[in-house]
Each structure stands twice: as structure tokens, then as C-alpha cells.
BAZARO-542458 format. One record per residue (C-alpha): y, x negated, z. Coordinates in Angstrom, 1 decimal, decimal comma, padded with zeros to 4 digits. Layout:
REM residues N
        v        u        w
        Y        X        Z
...
REM end
This chain:
REM residues 424
        v        u        w
   -046,4   -077,2    100,8
   -048,6   -076,9    103,9
   -051,9   -075,3    103,7
   -051,0   -072,6    106,2
   -047,6   -071,7    104,5
   -046,8   -069,6    101,5
   -044,4   -070,3    098,6
   -041,2   -070,2    100,7
   -042,5   -072,2    103,6
   -043,2   -069,3    105,9
   -046,3   -069,4    108,1
   -049,2   -067,7    106,2
   -049,9   -065,6    109,2
   -046,6   -063,8    108,9
   -048,5   -061,4    106,7
   -051,2   -061,0    109,4
   -049,5   -059,9    112,7
   -053,0   -059,3    114,2
   -053,9   -063,1    113,9
   -054,2   -065,1    117,1
   -051,1   -067,1    117,9
   -052,9   -070,1    119,2
   -054,3   -073,0    117,2
   -053,9   -073,5    113,5
   -055,3   -072,2    110,3
   -058,8   -073,3    111,5
   -058,5   -071,7    114,9
   -061,6   -069,9    116,0
   -062,7   -068,4    119,3
   -065,6   -070,3    120,9
   -068,8   -068,3    120,6
   -069,8   -066,3    123,6
   -066,4   -066,6    125,2
   -063,7   -064,1    125,6
   -060,2   -065,3    126,1
   -058,8   -064,5    129,5
   -056,4   -061,6    129,7
   -052,8   -062,7    129,7
   -050,4   -061,2    132,1
   -048,7   -058,3    130,4
   -044,9   -058,7    130,5
   -042,9   -055,7    131,4
   -042,0   -053,5    128,4
   -038,4   -054,0    127,1
   -036,0   -051,2    127,5
   -035,3   -048,7    124,7
   -032,1   -050,3    123,1
   -033,6   -053,7    123,2
   -036,8   -052,5    121,5
   -034,9   -050,8    118,7
   -032,8   -054,0    118,0
   -036,0   -056,1    117,8
   -037,6   -053,7    115,3
   -034,4   -053,8    113,2
   -034,2   -057,6    113,2
   -037,9   -057,9    112,3
   -037,5   -055,5    109,3
   -034,5   -057,4    108,1
   -036,3   -060,7    108,3
   -039,3   -059,3    106,3
   -036,9   -057,9    103,5
   -035,1   -061,2    103,2
   -038,3   -063,2    103,0
   -039,7   -060,8    100,3
   -036,6   -061,2    098,1
   -036,7   -065,0    098,5
   -040,4   -065,0    097,6
   -039,7   -063,0    094,3
   -036,9   -065,3    093,3
   -038,8   -068,4    093,9
   -041,8   -067,2    092,0
   -039,7   -066,3    088,9
   -037,9   -069,6    088,9
   -041,2   -071,5    089,3
   -042,9   -069,5    086,5
   -040,0   -070,0    084,1
   -039,8   -073,7    084,8
   -043,5   -074,2    084,3
   -043,4   -072,3    081,0
   -040,5   -074,3    079,6
   -042,1   -077,6    080,6
   -045,4   -076,6    078,9
   -043,7   -075,4    075,7
   -041,4   -078,4    075,6
   -044,4   -080,7    076,0
   -046,3   -079,0    073,4
   -043,5   -079,4    070,8
   -042,6   -083,0    071,7
   -039,8   -082,1    074,1
   -038,2   -079,5    071,7
   -038,4   -075,8    071,8
   -039,7   -074,3    068,6
   -039,9   -070,6    067,8
   -043,3   -069,7    066,3
   -043,5   -066,8    063,8
   -046,2   -064,2    064,3
   -049,1   -064,7    062,0
   -050,0   -061,5    060,2
   -052,9   -060,6    058,0
   -050,5   -059,5    055,1
   -048,5   -056,5    054,0
   -050,6   -053,4    053,5
   -049,7   -051,5    050,3
   -051,1   -048,3    049,1
   -052,8   -048,3    045,7
   -050,4   -047,8    042,9
   -047,4   -049,2    044,8
   -044,3   -050,3    043,0
   -045,3   -053,9    043,7
   -048,6   -053,3    041,9
   -046,8   -051,6    039,0
   -044,4   -054,5    038,5
   -047,0   -057,1    038,7
   -048,9   -055,4    035,9
   -046,0   -054,9    033,5
   -043,9   -058,0    034,0
   -045,8   -060,0    031,4
   -044,9   -057,3    028,8
   -041,2   -057,6    029,3
   -039,2   -060,3    027,5
   -035,6   -061,5    027,7
   -033,4   -062,1    024,7
   -030,6   -064,5    024,0
   -028,6   -063,8    020,9
   -026,2   -066,4    019,5
   -023,4   -065,1    017,3
   -020,2   -066,8    016,2
   -018,7   -068,2    019,3
   -020,7   -066,1    021,8
   -024,1   -065,7    023,4
   -025,3   -062,3    024,6
   -028,4   -061,4    026,6
   -030,7   -058,5    026,7
   -034,3   -057,4    027,3
   -037,2   -056,3    025,1
   -040,5   -054,5    025,3
   -043,7   -056,1    023,8
   -045,2   -053,5    021,4
   -048,3   -055,2    020,1
   -050,3   -058,4    019,8
   -048,6   -059,1    016,5
   -045,5   -060,0    018,4
   -043,3   -056,9    017,6
   -040,7   -056,4    020,3
   -038,5   -053,2    020,7
   -034,9   -053,6    021,9
   -031,4   -052,2    021,3
   -029,5   -052,7    018,1
   -026,4   -053,6    020,1
   -028,4   -056,5    021,7
   -029,4   -058,1    018,4
   -026,2   -057,3    016,6
   -023,5   -057,2    019,2
   -020,6   -057,6    016,7
   -022,3   -055,5    014,0
   -024,1   -058,5    012,5
   -027,4   -059,9    013,7
   -027,4   -063,3    015,4
   -030,0   -066,0    016,1
   -032,5   -064,6    018,6
   -034,5   -066,5    021,2
   -037,2   -064,8    023,3
   -038,1   -066,0    026,8
   -041,3   -064,8    028,3
   -042,2   -064,1    031,9
   -043,9   -067,5    032,0
   -040,6   -069,2    031,3
   -041,7   -070,2    027,8
   -039,4   -069,3    024,9
   -039,7   -068,8    021,2
   -037,5   -067,9    018,2
   -037,7   -064,4    016,8
   -036,8   -062,8    013,5
   -035,3   -059,4    012,9
   -037,7   -056,8    011,4
   -035,3   -053,9    011,2
   -032,5   -052,1    013,1
   -031,0   -048,6    013,2
   -027,4   -048,3    014,5
   -027,6   -044,5    014,6
   -030,4   -044,6    017,2
   -029,3   -048,0    018,7
   -032,8   -049,4    018,3
   -034,1   -052,6    016,7
   -037,5   -054,4    016,3
   -037,8   -058,1    016,3
   -040,9   -060,3    016,0
   -042,2   -063,6    017,4
   -044,8   -065,2    015,2
   -047,6   -067,6    016,1
   -047,6   -066,5    019,8
   -050,9   -065,6    021,4
   -051,7   -064,0    024,7
   -049,1   -061,3    024,5
   -049,2   -058,3    026,8
   -048,1   -055,1    025,1
   -046,8   -052,3    027,4
   -048,4   -048,9    027,5
   -046,1   -046,3    025,9
   -046,0   -042,9    027,5
   -043,9   -039,8    027,0
   -040,6   -038,7    028,6
   -041,5   -035,0    027,8
   -043,7   -034,8    030,9
   -041,1   -036,2    033,3
   -039,2   -033,9    035,6
   -035,8   -034,4    037,2
   -036,5   -036,2    040,5
   -039,5   -038,2    039,3
   -039,4   -041,9    040,4
   -038,6   -044,4    037,7
   -038,4   -048,2    037,5
   -036,2   -050,4    035,3
   -036,8   -054,0    034,5
   -034,4   -056,4    032,8
   -032,1   -059,3    033,0
   -028,8   -058,1    034,3
   -026,2   -060,8    034,0
   -029,0   -063,1    032,9
   -031,1   -062,6    036,1
   -034,5   -062,3    034,4
   -037,2   -060,3    036,0
   -034,9   -058,1    037,9
   -036,5   -054,8    039,1
   -034,6   -051,7    040,2
   -035,9   -048,3    041,0
   -034,6   -044,8    041,3
   -035,2   -041,3    040,0
   -034,8   -039,4    036,8
   -031,4   -037,8    037,3
   -031,2   -035,6    034,2
   -032,6   -035,0    030,8
   -031,0   -034,3    027,4
   -027,7   -036,0    028,1
   -025,8   -036,1    024,8
   -023,9   -039,4    024,5
   -021,9   -041,1    021,8
   -021,6   -044,8    022,5
   -020,5   -047,9    020,7
   -017,6   -046,4    018,7
   -015,3   -049,2    019,7
   -017,8   -052,0    019,3
   -018,9   -053,9    016,2
   -022,4   -052,6    016,7
   -021,4   -049,2    015,4
   -021,6   -045,8    017,1
   -024,9   -044,4    018,3
   -025,6   -040,8    019,1
   -028,2   -040,4    021,9
   -030,0   -037,6    023,5
   -030,6   -039,7    026,6
   -032,4   -039,7    029,9
   -030,1   -040,3    032,9
   -031,3   -042,3    035,9
   -029,8   -043,7    039,1
   -032,0   -046,8    038,9
   -029,3   -049,6    038,7
   -028,8   -050,7    035,1
   -026,3   -053,6    034,4
   -025,3   -055,7    031,4
   -028,5   -057,5    030,3
   -030,8   -054,5    031,1
   -030,2   -053,2    027,5
   -033,5   -052,9    025,6
   -035,7   -053,1    028,6
   -038,3   -050,6    029,8
   -037,7   -047,5    031,9
   -041,1   -046,9    033,5
   -042,7   -043,9    035,3
   -044,7   -044,1    038,4
   -047,9   -045,0    036,5
   -046,2   -048,0    034,8
   -046,0   -046,5    031,3
   -042,8   -046,8    029,3
   -040,8   -043,6    029,1
   -037,5   -044,9    027,9
   -035,5   -047,8    026,6
   -032,6   -048,7    028,9
   -029,4   -048,6    026,7
   -026,2   -047,6    028,3
   -024,5   -047,7    031,7
   -021,3   -045,8    032,7
   -018,8   -048,2    034,2
   -016,4   -047,1    037,0
   -013,5   -048,9    035,2
   -011,6   -046,2    033,4
   -009,9   -048,8    031,2
   -013,2   -050,2    030,0
   -013,4   -050,0    026,2
   -017,0   -051,2    026,2
   -019,4   -048,2    025,9
   -022,4   -050,4    026,5
   -021,1   -051,7    029,9
   -021,2   -055,3    028,7
   -017,8   -056,3    030,0
   -017,9   -058,9    032,8
   -016,3   -056,6    035,4
   -018,5   -053,7    034,8
   -021,6   -052,8    036,9
   -023,9   -050,1    037,9
   -022,5   -047,1    039,7
   -025,8   -045,2    039,5
   -025,2   -043,8    036,0
   -027,6   -045,3    033,6
   -029,0   -043,9    030,4
   -032,2   -044,6    028,4
   -033,5   -043,5    025,0
   -036,6   -041,4    025,4
   -039,7   -043,3    024,2
   -040,6   -040,1    022,2
   -037,7   -040,9    020,0
   -037,9   -044,7    020,1
   -041,5   -044,9    019,0
   -041,2   -043,2    015,6
   -038,1   -045,3    014,9
   -040,0   -048,5    015,8
   -042,9   -047,5    013,6
   -040,6   -046,9    010,6
   -038,7   -050,2    011,2
   -042,0   -052,1    011,3
   -043,5   -050,4    008,3
   -040,5   -050,1    006,0
   -037,6   -052,0    007,6
   -035,5   -048,8    007,9
   -035,6   -045,5    009,8
   -034,7   -041,9    009,0
   -032,9   -039,5    011,2
   -033,0   -035,7    011,7
   -030,3   -033,5    010,4
   -029,3   -029,8    010,2
   -027,2   -030,5    007,1
   -024,0   -029,2    008,8
   -020,5   -030,7    009,0
   -018,6   -030,2    012,2
   -015,1   -030,2    013,5
   -015,2   -033,0    016,2
   -011,9   -032,0    017,6
   -013,1   -028,5    018,6
   -014,1   -027,9    022,2
   -016,1   -025,1    023,9
   -018,9   -025,6    021,4
   -019,6   -027,2    018,0
   -017,6   -025,6    015,3
   -019,4   -025,7    011,9
   -017,0   -026,4    009,0
   -019,5   -026,6    006,2
   -023,2   -026,3    005,5
   -024,8   -028,5    002,7
   -027,2   -027,4    000,1
   -030,6   -026,8    001,7
   -029,2   -027,3    005,2
   -029,5   -025,0    008,2
   -031,1   -022,3    006,2
   -033,8   -020,8    008,3
   -032,7   -017,8    010,3
   -034,6   -016,1    013,2
   -035,4   -012,4    012,9
   -034,3   -012,3    009,2
   -030,7   -013,4    010,0
   -029,1   -016,0    007,8
   -028,8   -019,6    008,9
   -025,7   -021,5    010,0
   -022,4   -020,6    008,3
   -019,0   -022,1    008,2
   -017,1   -020,8    011,2
   -020,1   -020,6    013,5
   -019,8   -022,2    016,9
   -023,1   -023,7    018,2
   -023,2   -023,4    022,1
   -026,7   -024,6    022,8
   -029,7   -026,3    021,2
   -033,1   -025,6    022,7
   -031,4   -024,3    025,8
   -029,3   -027,4    026,3
   -025,5   -026,6    026,4
   -023,4   -027,8    023,6
   -019,7   -028,3    024,5
   -018,5   -030,2    021,4
   -019,5   -031,5    018,0
   -020,5   -034,8    019,4
   -022,9   -033,1    021,7
   -024,6   -031,3    018,8
   -024,8   -034,5    016,7
   -026,4   -036,4    019,6
   -029,0   -033,7    020,4
   -030,0   -033,4    016,7
   -030,3   -037,1    016,1
   -032,2   -037,5    019,3
   -035,0   -035,5    017,9
   -037,5   -036,3    015,2
   -037,5   -034,8    011,7
   -039,9   -032,0    011,2
   -039,2   -030,4    014,5
   -038,1   -026,8    014,8
   -035,1   -026,2    017,1
   -033,5   -023,1    018,4
   -029,7   -022,8    018,1
   -027,5   -020,5    020,1
   -024,6   -019,5    017,9
   -021,4   -017,6    018,5
   -020,4   -015,7    015,4
   -017,7   -013,1    015,1
   -017,8   -012,2    018,8
   -021,6   -011,9    018,8
   -024,2   -014,3    020,2
   -027,1   -015,1    017,8
   -030,3   -017,1    018,2
   -031,2   -019,1    015,0
   -034,2   -021,3    014,5
   -034,1   -024,2    012,0
   -036,4   -027,0    010,9
   -034,8   -030,4    011,2
   -034,9   -032,3    007,9
   -035,0   -036,1    007,3
   -032,1   -038,1    006,1
   -031,7   -041,8    005,5
   -028,8   -044,3    005,7
   -025,8   -044,2    008,0
   -024,5   -040,6    008,5
   -020,9   -039,7    008,9
   -020,0   -039,2    012,6
   -019,3   -035,5    012,0
   -022,6   -034,8    010,3
   -025,3   -033,0    012,3
REM end
């Protein structure tokens, strides 16, 4: 390209119409001399002058467009050549280097990082089958809380292996189990460096509070899901068709995805404390006969249930100390076929005796419609709500008797052993 030309070969003075037309780029007037005046040609006529101006404007526009195109092609070509040379003739996309993700204190990631060492994964071998589940480390002595249907999937305990978050595994022994509450305690012995989880209380949770579930759904250990507390005091009867035996639960409901293998794992609040033991999922398959959602084709539809830690902790303490647990009872027998409330068919000696306001306690023929304000629609509901509470607690029963509505208070008593399904 000539020194006096621009990028498209045009004379550089095209942008300087006042530049002298003689000489070259270095042209100068001699000092002290003034160029002689040139004869002035006659001015062109009007139409000719207009055509010249139009042609000059058109030439300037064309030159401008060409200049822009040439500059773009030249810049792109140079950039490609430089990048290709830098990468050995190949184009390589470079990721942006960032300082790291900024998380607010107390984020879910921080919570999970702190609690994962206290969550363990169970493999239970029974005759011809291996089932999986999750457990919660309770103390440095190696006690682990889980579900009864995890350690005894067919009604009888199997051989238990515990896998820790480090990948190490160790055999465990059964300390005790309670089919009514669907809870069990196992123990690993001779293992140091355990990380017990903090146990909180579900009583301070409100519907809509965030919760996190950790477990091993379908064997995928360390799986973390999150959601909210969807409801409290969900009376459930589960396990009636399985060898593990029926369990009556006063459960927490959550939409945090829970799948087969999550059973026995922790449900955590926003501070990372255990508020529940994940136990049951509701499958979308109406033909599913497995109440614990352990069939291969079942999965989360946003309906998961957990045993409140307020109920699980006293059971765990009893299992550790005595190997067995007691349950709460009103001492009443119910008609499980009745709907629109729990119909009382009999009251045992010493059962359901305390009446509010001087009224007598429960009687045969009474229909219980609520317990502590939670609606009761059937006998199963009342059994689940009673057994979901601890002995020694006073409850308020709303009763329909002879066309009247009564409010009765009663102290829940303690009973041991397996209770009949119709006993509340």
C-alpha cells in the first residue's frame, strides 16, 4: 500500500479537498513564493454543476462502504491468524476464569457439607434379596437410627452393612426395633471418628419452612433433595401388606423428593438439625401394593412423609436402653370400618377416663372427630395420631355423642408389645 493511499487504495488526499493538487505527499510551497494565479475557467452551467455534485456524493458513499468492509475483513483475518497461532493452528475456546461462587452464610451447600459425615447408608441382606436404606448417626458409641422396614424388610432382620460418607463400610448389629413406630436402632462397634447429627424438634416447624432430605435413593448414596414442609399431623397407616408389619404414623409431609433408599435418612431444617426420619413415599401407581414405595417402578411425586424426631428420639432411647419401646394408648377399641370419625366400640379398664369439665370419659358409641384440633375421619386416623404421641401427654378429644359435640381431655398411658390394629 502506498504511503499516500488509504486502506482501499484511494489517494490520501481524498479526505482533504483543500490540499494542493500538485506534487506528492511531500509537496511544499517554496518559502517566500506565492504560486501564480491560474486562469479561472468559466463556471459550468446549472444542470452540469448539479450532476457533478451528485456523482461526487455517490463516489464518496461507495468508497466509505468499501472502507468499512475491508477493515472488518482485515480485522477478523488478523484475529483468526493470531488465535490459531497461539493454539498451534487450532481454535480453542477458553473458559472465563472466575474467583468462585459466592454463597451466603448458612447456604444449603454449607448445611450439606456439615451433615453428610453423619449420614450413613445401609445394605441389608435377607434370604434371596438385598435392600438398601439410610441411617442417622446418634452418638459416638456407634448407635444409628433408621426404619424398621429397612432392617427387617420381610419381617425378620437381615445382615446389615453400614457404608460411611468416606466410602468405608462396617458390619452392624441390631439393637432393637419397633414395628408400630417403624423405627430401629443398629450399632457399629469399634469405629472411631463418628459424626453424630444434631437432633432438633419438629414442633417449631411451620408449613412452608424449607427442609432438606439426604439418603441413597435407588442406591445413589449422598443424594440431597430440598423442598418445604407441606403439612403436619398426617395420620398414615403403612406396611400392612408387607412383612415388616403395619406402622401407624403421625407424619410430617414434605415435597422434598424421597425415593426408595431414602428410608431412615434425615429430614433437616434450615439450620441443619434433624427434624424427622424419612419413612414413606406415596407412589403414583394406583396398583402399587408397597406402602413404603420400594417397588422398582415407584418414585417421588412430591408426596413424602417423615416421622417427627420428637417421636423418634424417645423410641430410640428406649431401644438403646432396654431393647424395646412402649407406645401411647387411650385404651379404646375402634370400628375401623366406620367413616366420618372414629367410632369407639369399647373402652378398657382404666382407659380414656379423664373428662373435661366433670364430664365422663370416652364411652362405647362415641365418635371421635378430632384430636388436638387435627381432624379424625376414621379409626385409622385416631390410631395413628395417638401412637404418634408419647405416653404421659394430655390430649384433647372432640367427640360426637348423642347429637352433641363434647370436648374431652385425656392423659395418654403407656403400653408395651404389639397392639391390635383397632386399638387406640
